[in-house]
N, C-alpha and C positions, 0 to 999 in steps of 0.2 A: 449157096455161097461159094464162089469160085476162088481158087488160090491166086494170089497176086504174084506177079513176076518180078517183084522188087529185088534188086541186087544189093548185096551187102558191101558198101564201100569203106566200111570201118571195121574190118576183121580184127579180132584181138586174140592173143594167146589165151588158151584155156587149160588150167591145170586139171587133169583128170583125177578122179577119186573113186575109191571103193568104200563101202561101209566097213565096219570093223570086223569082218572076215570070218564068220563061222557059218555052219549050216543054218542056224537060227537066223542069222542076218539075211541070208538068201531068201528065207521064208517071208521076211518083212519087206522085201524089195517092192517098191511101188513107184510108178511114174504117173502123173496126172497131166493130161493134155487139155488146154483151154482154147476155145475158138477166138476169144478176145485177148487183147493185150492186158497186162497187169492182172491176170488171173480172173478175167471177167467172161461172162457168157457161158454157153454150153460147154461142159467138160466131161471127161471120161477118165476113170481110174483104171490103171492096167498093172497087173502083177506078174505077167508072163509074156512070152513071145506072141506077137500078133503079125501075121503076114498081110493083112489088109484091114486098115483102120477106118475105111470110108464109111462103114455103117454106124460108126460111133461118133465121128465128127467130120466136118467137111474141110476145115483148114485149121491150122495151129499157129497161134500168135504168142502163146506163153506156156511155160512148163514148170511144174514143181516135181522134184525128185526127193522122196523121203527116204529111200534106201535102194541099194543096188547100183549097178553100173550098166548103162544102156547105150545101145547104138540105134539111133533113129535114122530111117531111110526116107528119102523123098518119094519113092515109088513103092507100089505093092511088091510083095515077094522079095523084100530086102534088096531092091535095086535103086539106082539113082544116087544122088548126093548122100553122103554118110555124115552123121553128126555124133560125136562121142559126148555123152552127157552123164555127168556124175551128180551126186547128191547136192541139192541146192535149189535156188529159185532163179528162174529165167523169165523176166517180165516181158521180153520182146524177142522175136526170133533172131535178131542180131546178136543177142547175148550168147547163143550157142553157135555163133558163126554161120548162121543160116543164110542161104542165098535167096530163099523165098519162104512163104508160110505153109508149105506143103510137107506134111509128114504122113506117109501112107503105110508104113510098117515099122516095127521095132523089135529089138532083141535084147534080152538081159543076159549079162555075163557074170559068172560067179567070181568072187575075189581070188586073186593070185598073189602069192608071196614068195614064189620061187626065184630062181635065177633067170637071166635074160641073155640070149645069144642069137644072132642072126648073121647071115652072110649075103651080101648083095653083089650083083653082077651087072655089067654094062651091056650085056647082050642077052638075047633070049636063051632058054634052055640051060641056064646056069653055066654059061661059058663066058670067056672073055676076061677083062680085068675084074678082079674081085677084092673084097675087103670084109673082114669080120668085125662086128660091133657088139658091145655088151652094155653100152650106155647111150644116153641121149645125144643127138647131133643137131644143133640149131642151124648149121649151115653145111649142107652136104658137100658143096663144091670145094670148100676150103680143105676138107679132109680127103675126099674121094677123087677130086679133080675131074669128075664127070657130073653133068646135070641130070642125066637120064639113068634110071634103073629099069632094066628090061625084065629082070627076073631076080628072085631071091629065095633063100631057104631060111624059114623061121624055125630055129631049133629049140628055143626055150622062151616062154613068156608071150604075152600079147604086146603088139607094137602098133603105133599110129604113124602113117606116112602123111606128110603135108605137101601141098603143091608148091609152096613158097618157103623161103628161109624164115626162121624165127617162129615156126609153128603157125603159119598163116595159110589161108586159102582152103582149097578142098581137102577133105580128110579121108583117109582110107584105113580101115581097121584090119589088121592081119593077125590071125591066130597061128599056132604052130603048123607047119606044113611046107611043101614045096610049091612055089609059084613060078611056073616056067615062062609065063608071059605077063606083061603088066595088066592085061585084061582080066587075069585071074583074081586080082584084088579089086576089080571094078572100075578101073580108071580108063579114060579115053586116050591118054598118051603117057609116055614113060617119065615125064618130068616130075622129079621129087626134089624139093628144096630143103626139107628138114624131116626129122623123125624123132620120136620119143617112145619110151617104154610106157605102157599103160600100168601105172604103179598104184599100189595100195597106199592110201594115206590114213595113218592112224588117227 
């Protein structure tokens, strides 16, 4: 069964979630991938990182997450489109803002309840016009006056960049560290329309 190339024309904002945040919660983390829509067909239960899911399923049209916070990737080895998926049911790939029904690798991230801080730059190598953020931003241009982010420094917390304003379009997951070029967080171009903190929801 090959993956379809359907494009999501009805992207929606997705509130990211963590489970209730202890080591025991991380042990209960589980994501179930289904080949069919509405949780039908062949499926595979996953409770840890997987860099190549192809031997378990050929395409993915629905997902259930019973615990943990996951980043699903379109391609093996954590490449391609990224999808941030929290606990809940996703009966169709459009529900996780998918561009197609391909999921080829996934990673689980432990809960985080600390503070958030990052600094963005309009040029590579963390130079040029800069601004520091500690909260969500639904429209980057209104606050930063630039549509492109070429580099950034994630000082505290996990963050999600979105291609378009209001948390729509392609998603990029960023953990603490220095990103000296936009390719460092897996994007093809520096356009960022909005971003938000990956927050724990009690």
